[in-house]
C-alpha positions as CSV (number, residue, x, y, z in Angstrom):
1,M,177.9,-66.2,84.3
2,E,177.4,-62.3,84.8
3,P,173.9,-60.7,85.5
4,N,172.4,-59.1,82.3
5,L,172.3,-55.7,83.3
6,P,171.9,-53.0,80.8
7,Q,174.7,-50.9,80.0
8,T,173.0,-47.9,78.2
9,G,169.7,-46.6,77.6
10,P,166.5,-45.7,79.3
11,N,166.6,-48.8,81.7
12,R,170.1,-47.9,82.8
13,K,169.1,-44.3,83.6
14,L,165.7,-45.5,85.6
15,L,168.0,-48.0,87.6
16,L,170.4,-45.1,88.6
17,I,167.5,-42.7,89.4
18,G,165.8,-45.6,91.7
19,A,169.1,-46.2,93.5
20,G,169.8,-42.4,94.0
21,A,166.3,-42.0,95.4
22,A,166.8,-45.1,97.7
23,V,169.9,-43.6,99.0
24,L,168.3,-40.1,99.5
25,V,165.4,-41.7,101.4
26,I,167.9,-43.6,103.6
27,I,169.9,-40.3,104.4
28,I,166.5,-38.5,105.4
29,A,165.6,-41.1,107.6
30,I,168.9,-41.0,109.3
31,V,168.8,-37.4,109.7
32,A,165.2,-37.4,111.0
33,F,166.0,-40.0,113.5
34,A,169.0,-38.3,114.9
35,T,167.3,-35.0,115.5
36,T,164.2,-36.3,117.1
37,R,166.3,-38.4,119.5
38,P,166.1,-37.1,123.2
39,T,169.5,-35.7,123.9
40,A,171.0,-34.5,127.3
41,N,170.5,-30.8,127.8
42,P,173.7,-29.3,128.9
43,S,172.2,-26.2,130.4
44,A,169.9,-28.0,132.7
45,S,171.1,-28.6,136.1
46,S,171.7,-32.1,137.1
47,T,172.0,-33.9,140.1
48,P,174.2,-36.9,140.8
49,N,172.4,-40.1,142.1
50,P,173.8,-42.9,144.5
51,S,174.8,-44.8,141.4
52,G,177.2,-42.0,140.2
53,T,175.3,-41.4,137.1
54,I,173.9,-38.0,136.6
55,A,170.2,-37.6,136.4
56,P,168.2,-34.3,135.3
57,T,166.7,-32.2,138.0
58,P,163.0,-32.6,137.7
59,T,160.9,-29.6,136.9
60,P,157.3,-28.8,138.0
61,S,154.5,-29.4,135.5
62,D,152.4,-26.9,134.2
63,A,149.6,-28.3,136.2
64,A,151.6,-27.7,139.3
65,K,152.0,-24.1,138.4
66,A,148.5,-23.5,137.9
67,P,146.3,-22.3,140.8
68,A,144.0,-24.9,142.1
69,V,140.2,-24.2,141.2
70,P,138.4,-23.4,144.6
71,L,136.1,-25.8,146.3
72,Y,132.5,-24.5,145.9
73,E,130.4,-25.8,148.6
74,N,126.6,-25.9,148.4
75,F,126.6,-24.0,145.0
76,S,124.2,-26.4,143.5
77,A,121.7,-24.7,145.7
78,L,122.1,-21.8,143.2
79,L,120.5,-24.2,140.3
80,D,117.6,-25.2,142.6
81,N,116.9,-21.5,142.9
82,G,116.7,-21.1,139.3
83,L,120.1,-20.2,137.8
84,S,121.1,-22.1,134.8
85,D,124.5,-23.9,134.5
86,D,126.1,-21.3,132.5
87,Q,124.9,-18.6,134.9
88,L,126.4,-20.9,137.9
89,S,129.6,-20.9,135.8
90,A,129.6,-17.1,135.6
91,V,129.2,-16.8,139.3
92,K,132.0,-19.0,140.0
93,Y,134.3,-17.4,137.6
94,A,133.3,-13.9,139.2
95,F,134.7,-15.4,142.5
96,V,138.0,-16.2,140.6
97,K,137.9,-12.6,139.4
98,Y,137.3,-11.4,142.9
99,A,140.5,-13.3,144.1
100,K,142.7,-11.7,141.4
101,A,141.3,-8.3,142.0
102,S,141.7,-8.5,145.8
103,G,145.0,-10.4,145.7
104,K,143.6,-13.3,147.8
105,T,144.0,-16.9,147.3
106,I,140.6,-18.8,147.4
107,T,140.7,-22.4,148.2
108,Q,137.0,-22.8,149.2
109,V,133.8,-20.7,148.8
110,S,130.9,-21.8,150.9
111,L,127.3,-20.9,150.4
112,D,124.6,-20.9,153.3
113,P,121.6,-22.7,151.7
114,N,119.3,-21.6,154.2
115,S,120.2,-17.9,153.3
116,L,119.1,-18.1,149.6
117,A,116.5,-15.6,148.7
118,T,115.4,-15.1,144.7
119,K,113.4,-12.2,143.4
120,L,112.1,-12.8,140.0
121,H,112.5,-9.9,137.4
122,T,110.0,-7.3,136.8
123,S,109.5,-5.2,133.7
124,G,111.5,-2.4,135.2
125,H,114.4,-4.8,136.3
126,P,115.1,-7.6,133.7
127,A,117.4,-9.7,135.9
128,D,116.3,-12.2,138.6
129,T,118.3,-11.6,141.7
130,T,119.4,-14.2,144.2
131,T,121.1,-13.1,147.4
132,F,123.0,-15.4,149.9
133,I,125.6,-15.3,152.6
134,G,128.5,-17.4,152.9
135,T,132.3,-17.6,153.5
136,I,135.7,-17.7,151.6
137,N,138.3,-20.0,152.9
138,S,136.1,-20.8,155.8
139,K,136.9,-17.4,157.7
140,D,135.9,-14.4,155.5
141,G,132.1,-13.9,155.8
142,Y,130.5,-12.2,152.6
143,E,126.9,-11.1,151.6
144,A,126.2,-12.0,147.8
145,N,124.0,-10.7,145.3
146,V,123.7,-12.3,142.0
147,E,121.9,-10.7,139.1
148,A,121.0,-13.4,136.5
149,T,119.8,-12.6,132.9
150,N,119.5,-14.3,129.4
151,L,120.0,-17.7,130.7
152,T,123.6,-17.5,130.3
153,A,124.8,-14.1,132.0
154,A,125.4,-13.2,135.6
155,R,126.7,-10.3,137.7
156,L,128.2,-10.9,141.1
157,Y,128.3,-8.3,144.0
158,L,130.2,-9.2,147.0
159,T,130.0,-7.2,150.3
160,D,132.6,-8.1,152.9
161,S,131.0,-8.7,156.3
162,K,133.7,-7.1,158.2
163,T,134.7,-4.1,156.1
164,G,131.4,-3.4,153.9
165,A,133.6,-3.2,150.8
166,V,131.6,-4.2,147.6
167,Y,133.2,-6.1,144.7
168,D,131.3,-5.8,141.4
169,S,132.4,-8.5,139.0
170,G,130.8,-6.8,135.9
171,L,128.5,-8.9,133.4
172,I,129.8,-12.2,133.0
173,D,128.7,-14.4,130.2
174,L,131.0,-17.1,129.5
175,Y,128.7,-18.9,126.7
176,N,129.0,-15.6,124.6
177,G,132.5,-14.4,125.6
178,V,131.4,-11.4,128.0
179,G,133.6,-10.5,131.0
180,N,136.3,-12.9,130.8
């Protein structure tokens, strides 16, 4: 007994359209799988391993390429002296800008908490001023003057203890996108 399939009419057309669509979906799935599968990169250098197979040479990750964030020692003392979290972030960013401007690699910035002095703003000078001394990379001494305004902005002046050179970060307000 043969199956009872329609030979003509709208049911046969629907059956053929459905079968064609199924075949198309299968082809698309095969192509998608083949193009997303990892393949060997012939342009990448390879190193033979002891088992005789070729393993790709590892490349450093983006994190390994990025410079490390300096260690900021005793900077919480600035919060205790009235700077906001945003202003402290601006001061830390100012040291990063200083490193770029001077061509130095900074791994550590230390602040002497006993040297902190704060002068509150007056009508003639709208910024609170905090001064302190410290070291960069445990060897380069500096005197710092931080002008803090608007709860989010800060400006750092660094004076090199040996040369007397002064660095001005300009106004930095990371919260509002100024100076970065």
